[in-house]
N, C-alpha and C positions, 0 to 999 in steps of 0.2 A: 503494499499499498503504499511507505514512504511519509516524507511529513504531512501532518494534520493538513487534510482539503482545506479545508475552512481557513487556516493559516497561510497557508501558500495562495490560494484565491487573493488573501487579503494583501498579502504582502507584493504579490505581482501587479497587484492594482496602484500600491504607493509607489512601486517602480517606474510606473508609466507615467503617474504623476509627477514624479519627481524629474523624470528625461525631458518632460514636455517641459518643467518649469526653468530649467535650465538651459535649454533652448531658447525660452523666452524672455529669460532676464537677459542673454547675451543680446539678441536682438536690440531690447531695450537699451544696453549700455552702448551697442553698434548707433542707434539711432540717435542716443545724446551725443556723440561724438561728433556724428555727420552733420549735428546741428551747428556744433559748437567750432567746427575744424573742419569747412567743407574740403581743405586738400585730401584730407582722410578720405573723405568720400568716394573724390575723385578718383585714389589708388584702388580702392575697392572697386570701382567701375574696370578697371582696366586688368587687376586682377582675375574676374568676373569672368573676362574674355577669354582668359590663357588657357580656359581647358580645350576651348574649341582649336586654338592656336597647335595644342600640343597633338590634339588627335587627327590636323591635317597633317603636322610633320610627320606624325609615327605611320601614318598610312603611307605617306612619299618616303620613309625609311630615309627622314633627310637629319643626320645626325646634327650635322652643323647646328641647323635652325631649332632643334632640340635645346644643344647647348645654350643658346641666343637667348631661349625664351626661358631657361632656367636662371641663367644670370640675369636677366630682367626682372625675374620675380623675387631675387634675392634682394635685388637693389630695391625695387619698389618695397617688401616688405621691412628693410632697415630704415627705410626713408618714413615708414608708415610708424615704427614705432619711435623713430625720434621726434616725429610729428607730437605722439600721444605725450613722450616726457615734457617735451617744450611745453605743451599745455595741461602740465600735473597730475599726467596717468600716470599708471603704470604701463608699460611695454606692452605688456597683457592683458590690459582692459577690456577689450572688445571677446577675448575668448572666451568659450563654451566651459564653465564651471563646474563639472560633475562632482560629484561626493565620491565615488568612487573612478578614479582614474584609468582602473585597469578594464573596467565593462562598461564604461561610461552610463551611468546608471540605470543599465538594460538587465541586470541582473544576468547575464550570459557572457561568457566568454569562448569563442573555438566553440561552440553550441555546446559547451558545457556550463553548468549553474558556477558563478562567481561565487569567489568565498566569500563577501561581502554578503549576499542574498544568504548563503548557508548559514551564516553566522546570526542572522536573523529569524531564519525561520528555526534554528537550535534554541535560540532566546524566548519566539515565542512557543514553542514547544514545551519548555520549562514552564512557562504562565499554563498554558493550556491542559500541561497533563494532570494538574490540580494538587500540585507539590511547590508550586512557586519557587521563594527564595530556600525551600529546604535542600533541593537538588543542591543548590550552590553551597549549601555551606556541609551537607554530607556527603563526604565523596569516599571511595576506598582506598584512597590515599592518606585519609585521617583515622579512620575506622583503626582503633587501638584495641588490639588484643593484650594487653599489657592485664586491661580487668578481668582477664580469666586466670592468672598465673596463679591465684591460690589453691587450684587443683591440676595438676598435670593431664588427668585426664581429661577437666574442662579444655585445656588448654590446646591440646591437640585436635579433640573434636570439632572447636571453634576454629583453629587454624586450616581446618580442612574445608570446613563450610564458608569459612570467608575464598580460600582458595576455588572451589566449587562455584560459589556465585561471582565470583571477579571475571572466571573463564566465560561462564555460562553471558555474562554483560559484554564482555569484549568478542565472543564469537557468534553473538546474537543473528539468528536467521527468522523472517517474522514468519517462514512456513515451514521449517523443520526445529526450531529452537522447540525443548519440554516445557512440562509445565511442572511450578514449584511451588509447593508447600512448604511454609516454614512453624514449625509449632515450639512452642517455651512460654514461660512466663513473663510477666512485666520488666522490662528493662534489660532486655538481654541481647539488645541490637537489631531486631527485625526491622524496624522502621528506617533506620540508618541504611542498613544492607540494601534495604528497599530502594531507597533513596539514589543510593550509588546506582543501582541498577538502572533505574530510570534516567540518570544522569547518562549514562556510559550509551546505552540504548537510543535516546534521543541525538545525542551527538554523532552515533552513525546512520543518520536520517530516515527515523521510525516513530510511528505514532502511540506514546505511551498516554494511556490513562490511570492515573490512581485515584483511588476512593475510598473511604471508610467504607463499612458493610451497612453501617447505621445511613449514611449520606444516600449509599445506593439502592437501597430498599424506599428509601424517602421520595427517591427519583420516581421509582416503579409504583409506588402507591399514589403520588401526585396524577401520575400519567392514568392510572385506572380508576383512581376514586374522585380527582380533582372536580369533574365535573358535576357531578352530584351533589359536592359541596358547596358548590359556586366559585369553584377556583379554575384559573387555566387550566385543561388538560393537554395543553399542547407541547408539554415538555417531550424535547428527544432524549429518548434513554438510545439511540444505535449507537453511541459509542462504545457503551457496553459490548456489543458483538462484531464492531467491525475493525475496534483501534488493531495494531499492531501487538501492544502489550498492554495486557488488564493487570493491573495490582490491586488487590481488593484486601484490604489492611482491617484489623481487627473481628475478624470473623469472630461472631459467638458475644461481642457485647450487645448486639440488638435483643429486641423482645422477640422472641422466637414464636413463629405461630407458621399454620400454614401457609398462607400468604406468603411470609417471607421465607420459607423454606423451598417453595414453588417457585420462585422467584430466583434465590441461589442455584437452584438445580436447572432450570433451566439457560442461564449465562453459563454454567460451566459446562451442560453439556453442549450449549449450541457452539461454543468455542471449541471445544474437541472436536467436533464435528467438522468445523469448518478448520480444523487445525490452525486455531489461532493460539499463542502461548499465552495463559494466566498464571498470575503470580497470587499464592491466599498467604496470608498471615494470620494468626489465632495463640491466643494467650492460654488457649484449652489444650488439654493433654489429650493425644489420640486417640484416650479412651473415652474422654468425655465427650470429643468429636464425635465420635461413632454412637453416642448415647444421644445427643443432640440433633442430629440429623438423620433424616432418611436412611435406609441402606444404600438407595441407588445413589447418593452423595457420596456417603463413605465408601461404595464401592469404585467409583470415577475417580476421588482424588487418591485413595490408596493406591487404586489400579492403573492412573495414567498420569501419576504425578509423582516427582522426586520430592521425595519426603525427608525434611531436614528438621530432627529435634533440635534447638538452641540450648544450652546447659548455662551454669554459671549463676552469679547472683547480680540484683538490679544496679547497674550500671550506674543510674541517677544516684544512689543511696550510698554508692561508692565515691561517686562526685561530692556530695556533702560531707561528707567524714574526710576531706582527704582537707 
């Protein structure tokens, strides 16, 4: 799927506007100079005619004529620059000023996306992912395994989990990557590593959507029951089924009922059938998860997901005690 389609359409339109504004601004400055320095206007008229002169010389294979035209152009351009300076302007005052000199504010270089546009899409992806600044603050680089050193067993297990998830993010493929389920108590690093995965996957040009379980069920509830309650029921829940990577955090904190369980099954099952990777995160133990949700959900998770049991003690409490 690639970058979020809405973000791409919005930024593409933004680039079209920037390109046109740069052209218009240059035309305005040129008109200003022509009005104040008529000789520059005359030089521009002469320069505009050289294209035809070059064409004629090229067709007739007249090398001397081409050299003469080139010399004349250089002299005209130098004279033009001198006139601008003598009237208090910069030598390049009338040139088009693009924000990006590589792509000329088109977003494309040699039929490939310019790095400036990719950067904007990545930044937009951070915002639309649902994690915002969290992605910028929590990465693989600043995830510390020191918090698990109280136990050699815990440290070895979390080191392995860290390596597995880092490799998962770096080699992410929207059509081939597996699903992941993170189990473990509060404050063991599940959200931090989810953020790190999201940031890495977005930078690779994929559409990521992060949500808490409660927010996801709220969206589906609004979609289904909003109209009867007098609210707008046109909310879009398509991102849960179409994004390249869906991250659902805090599974098990919601008020569980037939509707929420049905929604969760629908999302998980649909994404599995469409081969779209999903990451689940829960404070529940694996046994608690099995008891809380339908067998159909548990069988999907434990049969179709990489199950990672997080261990250790609450990192937040460790930080407070230091």
